[in-house]
C-alpha positions in Angstrom: -12.6 -40.7 5.4 -13.2 -40.1 1.7 -13.7 -36.9 -0.1 -16.9 -36.4 -2.2 -16.2 -36.7 -5.9 -17.4 -33.9 -8.1 -16.8 -32.9 -11.7 -17.7 -29.3 -11.0 -14.5 -27.2 -10.9 -16.2 -24.0 -9.6 -14.8 -23.8 -6.2 -15.9 -20.7 -4.3 -13.1 -18.4 -3.3 -12.4 -18.5 0.5 -13.5 -15.4 2.3 -11.1 -13.4 4.4 -11.8 -12.0 7.8 -13.6 -9.0 6.2 -14.9 -10.4 2.9 -13.8 -11.9 -0.3 -10.1 -11.7 -1.1 -8.7 -11.1 -4.6 -9.9 -9.6 -7.9 -13.5 -10.3 -7.1 -13.5 -7.5 -4.5 -14.4 -4.1 -5.9 -13.8 -0.7 -4.2 -15.7 2.5 -4.7 -13.7 5.7 -4.7 -14.7 7.7 -1.6 -16.3 11.0 -2.1 -14.7 14.2 -0.8 -16.4 15.2 2.4 -16.3 18.5 4.4 -13.0 17.5 6.1 -11.3 17.1 2.8 -12.5 20.6 1.7 -11.3 22.1 5.0 -7.9 20.4 4.4 -7.7 22.0 1.0 -8.7 25.4 2.3 -6.1 25.3 5.1 -3.4 24.3 2.5 -4.3 27.4 0.4 -4.2 29.6 3.5 -0.7 28.3 4.5 0.6 28.9 0.9 -0.9 32.4 0.9 0.7 33.1 4.3 4.1 32.0 3.1 3.8 34.2 0.0 2.8 37.2 2.1 5.6 36.6 4.5 8.1 36.3 1.7 6.9 39.6 0.2 7.1 41.3 3.6 10.6 40.1 4.3 11.8 41.0 0.8 11.5 44.7 1.5 
């Protein structure tokens, strides 16, 4: 069995199970959704509670 001869060196990159692999694949940064905002609000609430507890225990 012989391989076809070609002078074209542009061999397509093999695709992985999800898509192309390597530098050709580009990712978009995901936008912050409502769950990210809720996470930030809960972090602020916990920090505020810790500060209030510290000030209460300090007396």
